[in-house]
C-alpha positions as CSV (number, residue, x, y, z in Angstrom):
1,M,-11.2,-6.9,17.4
2,N,-9.5,-5.7,14.6
3,R,-7.0,-8.8,13.1
4,F,-3.8,-8.3,10.6
5,H,-0.5,-10.0,9.5
6,H,1.6,-12.0,12.6
7,I,4.6,-12.5,10.1
8,C,7.8,-14.7,12.0
9,E,10.7,-13.4,11.1
10,I,12.7,-16.7,11.9
11,C,10.3,-19.6,9.6
12,G,7.6,-17.5,7.8
13,L,4.7,-18.6,9.3
14,D,2.1,-15.9,8.8
15,E,-1.2,-16.2,9.9
16,I,-3.7,-13.5,10.2
17,L,-5.4,-12.9,13.9
18,T,-6.5,-10.2,16.5
19,P,-3.7,-9.3,19.6
20,D,-5.5,-11.2,22.0
21,E,-5.6,-14.4,19.7
22,A,-1.7,-14.3,18.5
23,F,-1.3,-13.5,22.3
24,E,-2.8,-16.6,23.4
25,A,-1.1,-18.7,21.0
26,G,2.7,-17.5,22.3
27,W,3.0,-15.6,19.6
28,N,5.8,-13.0,20.3
29,Y,4.1,-9.3,18.8
30,P,2.4,-5.8,19.4
31,P,1.0,-4.5,20.6
32,R,0.9,-7.4,23.7
33,M,4.4,-8.3,22.8
34,G,6.1,-5.4,22.9
35,H,5.9,-2.3,20.3
36,F,5.2,-1.4,17.1
37,G,7.6,0.3,15.0
38,I,11.1,-0.7,16.7
39,I,12.8,-3.8,16.1
40,S,12.2,-6.3,18.9
41,D,11.2,-10.5,18.8
42,R,8.5,-11.0,15.9
43,L,8.2,-14.4,16.4
44,C,5.9,-17.0,16.1
45,P,5.7,-19.9,19.0
46,K,7.5,-22.3,17.6
47,C,11.0,-19.8,17.2
48,H,13.4,-18.9,19.4
49,S,14.1,-15.1,20.1
50,L,18.1,-16.1,20.2
51,E,17.8,-16.3,16.6
52,T,16.4,-12.6,15.9
53,I,17.0,-9.8,14.7
54,W,17.0,-7.9,17.9
55,W,19.1,-10.6,19.1
56,L,21.7,-10.4,16.6
57,L,21.9,-6.4,16.5
58,M,22.0,-6.2,20.2
59,M,23.2,-8.9,22.0
60,E,25.5,-10.0,19.1
61,N,26.6,-6.3,18.6
62,R,26.5,-7.3,15.5
63,T,25.3,-4.6,12.9
64,A,23.1,-3.8,10.1
65,D,25.7,-4.5,7.1
66,V,25.0,-8.1,8.0
67,L,21.8,-8.8,7.7
68,T,20.1,-11.0,4.8
69,E,18.3,-9.8,2.4
70,R,14.7,-11.7,4.3
71,Q,16.4,-10.1,7.6
72,R,16.2,-6.7,5.6
73,A,12.6,-7.2,4.5
74,A,11.8,-7.8,8.1
75,V,13.4,-4.4,9.4
76,D,11.3,-2.9,6.5
77,L,8.1,-4.1,8.4
78,M,8.9,-4.0,11.5
79,M,9.6,0.1,10.4
80,A,6.3,0.3,8.3
81,E,4.3,-1.0,11.8
82,P,1.2,-1.2,11.9
83,E,0.4,-0.3,8.4
84,S,2.1,-2.7,6.6
85,L,0.1,-5.4,8.7
86,M,-3.2,-5.0,7.4
87,L,-5.4,-6.8,6.0
88,T,-6.4,-5.8,2.4
89,P,-10.4,-5.4,1.8
90,E,-10.0,-9.2,0.5
91,E,-8.7,-10.3,4.0
92,A,-10.5,-8.6,5.8
93,A,-13.7,-10.0,4.5
94,R,-12.9,-13.3,4.7
95,H,-11.6,-13.2,8.1
96,D,-15.0,-11.3,9.6
């Protein structure tokens, strides 16, 4: 199964895992949790969904203009998924 970057939108942790490995480790990440290409939680096992972009926009009724630069970058990654999470050929070779 293919590995790709799993990047926590809260703490920035970046792990290279298969979807099954990520799910088993407790990541909240597509495709096992949610869908690619939409704003939803992208969390490592240590962070909480109350701090996510989704929570801010949907539950606190905030607008995108309040997002930080880091949050905007996370949204850009989400909108470009799964391509934005793919490994470079060099990374893929190291993780085969």
